[in-house]
C-alpha positions, 0 to 999 in steps of 0.5 A, a space after each residue: 646379802 645380809 641374810 646370806 652372811 648371817 646364815 653362813 655365820 650361823 652355820 660356821 658357829 654350829 659347825 665349830 661347836 659340833 667339832 669342839 664337842 666331838 673333839 672333847 668326846 674323842 679326848 675323853 674316850 682316849 683318857 677314860 677307862 685307860 687300857 694300859 697295863 700296870 704293875 698291879 697284879 692280882 691272884 684269885 683262887 676258887 674251886 681249887 684253881 688259881 687265876 692271875 690278872 693284870 689291872 689297867 691304869 684307871 681310877 676304878 682299877 686302882 680303887 679295886 686294888 686298894 680293897 685287897 685282900 678280899 674274901 668273896 663268893 663267885 657265881 655264874 651269871 648270864 651264861 658268859 661270866 662269873 660275878 662277885 659282889 664287892 663290899 662297896 662300890 668302886 670309883 667310876 671317875 673317868 670311866 668311859 666307853 671301850 671297844 674290843 671287848 674280849 673273853 677273859 676281861 675283868 670288869 666292874 659293873 657300875 649299876 650293881 657294884 660287882 666284878 664281872 669275869 668274862 669267859 665268852 664274848 660280851 658287850 654292855 655299856 655299864 662296864 669299866 674294864 679293870 684288867 685282863 686275866 693272864 693265867 688260869 682262865 679255864 676256872 671261869 668255865 666251871 659252873 657253880 658258886 664258890 668262895 673266892 679269895 683275891 689278893 695282890 701279887 708281886 
């Protein structure tokens, strides 16, 4: 009898620990890499084209916004995105997984410290979504390397 009670108690403790772990992960995922839009809007210009994007409410997006204005170079990468290297790595405090990846997301690739501007489907675990493009997205489809200007806009 005592052995069965000990086994039941162990199962209960293991089950409670697993539930606590899953609840913590769920809470972290909902608060990490937040996807709510903010008043932080940016304008990008390259190849004579203008793009606008609204940034999301997360530490990486706020850190990126604090760097503006920026003069960088944008180039093709991987057949589904354009990339631009930032002058320094961004904060990734609070980063976490996100779903619903879509073309025209503006992301930060943590391992290399670059912006990733997607114009086709993508999925990669090393990304933080910074925001979404709203206008001018067709410029992302232009092949080549161009000077890129990024500024905060009202």
